[in-house]
C-alpha positions, 0 to 999 in steps of 0.5 A: 381456803382463803376464808377458812385462813381469814376465819382462824386468823380472827378467832385463833390469837384471842382463844390461844392467849386465853387457854395460855392464861389458863393453862399458866395457873397450874406452873405458877401454882406448882413453881410459887406455892400458892394461885394468883388471880388472872381474872383481871387478864382474861377480861382484858384479853376479852376486850382486847380480842373484841376491840381488834379481832371483832366481835365474834372472837370477843364473844366465845372468849367471854363464853370461855370465860364464863365456862372457866369460872364455873369449872374452877367453882366446882359442881353447884350446890344450888343450881338455879342460883349458879344458873342465875349467876351464870347468866348473869355473867354472860350478860355482863361479859357479853355487854363488854364485849358489844361495847368494845367491838361497837365502840372500835367500829365507831372509831373505825367509821369515824376514821374513815369518814375523816378520811373521806372528808379530807380526801374530799377537801383536797379534791376541792382544794385542787379543784379550786385551783385549777378553776383559778389557774384557768381563769387566770390563763383565760384572761392572759389569753384574752388579753394576749389575742387583744393584742395580736389582732390590734397589731395587724389591725394598726397596721391595716388601718395605718395603710389604708389612710395612707392609700386614701391620699392623692399622688402617692408614690407607686413604691409607697402604694405597692408597699402599702399593698403588701402591708395591708396583705401581711396583716390581713393574713396575719388576723385571719391566721389568729382567727382560724387559730382561735377557731380550731382550737374552739373546735378541738374543744368542743370535739368537732375537730375531724380530719380527712383519712386520705393518702398524701405525700408527706414530702411534698407537703413538708417542702411546701410549707417549708417554701412558705416560711423562707421570705420570713426566714430571709427577713430574719436572716435565719438559715432555714434548711430543710432534709426530706426523705423522697416517697414518705407517705402517710394516710391523713389531711394534708391541710391539717399536715401542713398546719403541723409544718407550718405552726412548728416551723413559725414557732421555731423562727419566732424564738430563734434570734437573727442570723439564727438556724431552724433544720427541718429533717423528714424521715423513716423511723420503722413503721413511723415518719418522724418529723423533727424541727430543730432550732437554735433559739431560746430554748425550753426551761425544765420546769415549763417543758412539760407544759409547753403543749398545754393549751394557752399556756406560754412561758412568757405571757407578759404583754411586754414579751418580745415574741407574739403569738396566742400560746396555742400554736403548739396545742394545736400540733398536739391534737392534730398529730393525736388526730393523726394517730401520731404523737408529738414531743419536745426536746430542749437542754435547757434556756438559750440552748434551742429547742427540737420538736419531733412529730411521729406519724404512722406510716401508710402501707406500702401498696397506698400511693397518691 
């Protein structure tokens, strides 16, 4: 049925127009008292049908045109001459039709090729821009990681030289040891983040699948940040619903919590506040980390989880970091079958990060 309608849609318009032109000659003759030559209109109908509807409909109009000419010419007195003339006209009309349809098809192919070329050029331009952007991010990341590694390394070298002196005060020795430990942990954390991002990029990062008491993991991760919060006089609050279980990797979930809390504290000024809330929402568990920090600009919000992206990538920025902590959170949440989103009303209005993880079946226990 569909094919029949398609064929009718191609053959009927030109045929109907041709029939109308043949029919209109009678009323015009009766109205005006003389006939008009519609040969030009018939030729235009034949060419237009071939151009817009295709070769088949055009050839049909050519045959009808020849038959009409033969009809109005009357019974031939010389059949051989009439046949030759009719054959020549068919060859002429057929040639016109074939030329028109071929020209139309050639223009259609050329237009399609131009569209394909334009699309290819657009994709190539986009790919080049993405490659340039990736190279720029890579250069910024290399500069950032060099800066981030140099800072704790300078502390390690400086305090090591101090420890090499004789007759050191015990308090200075204790401070030196603590500073060296902090710097070493900072470097270890940076290296571990880089290795994790490398594993994620290579698709080889895996997580364990075992029951995890999420409440305990969150509280442990937050407690490890208490000293850093106290140093900045940040009010670090945690509200944890008890007996919340998920299936996953306790170490990786602890890494999610630590990254989110440390990120919130990094961008929260002195005497600010950070709230960590863990609660159940239907068949999922939500971990929310809210801060009263610098917030996120609306244009950067969609890119906050992109790898190596930072709202301020300059080396003079007040906050440190490699720009991969939130990207790692995003990937780890996905590996646990969950998701993470960021919310912020704008700069200076703080930010909220929400991680959703599937809750473990009720029968599961640690």
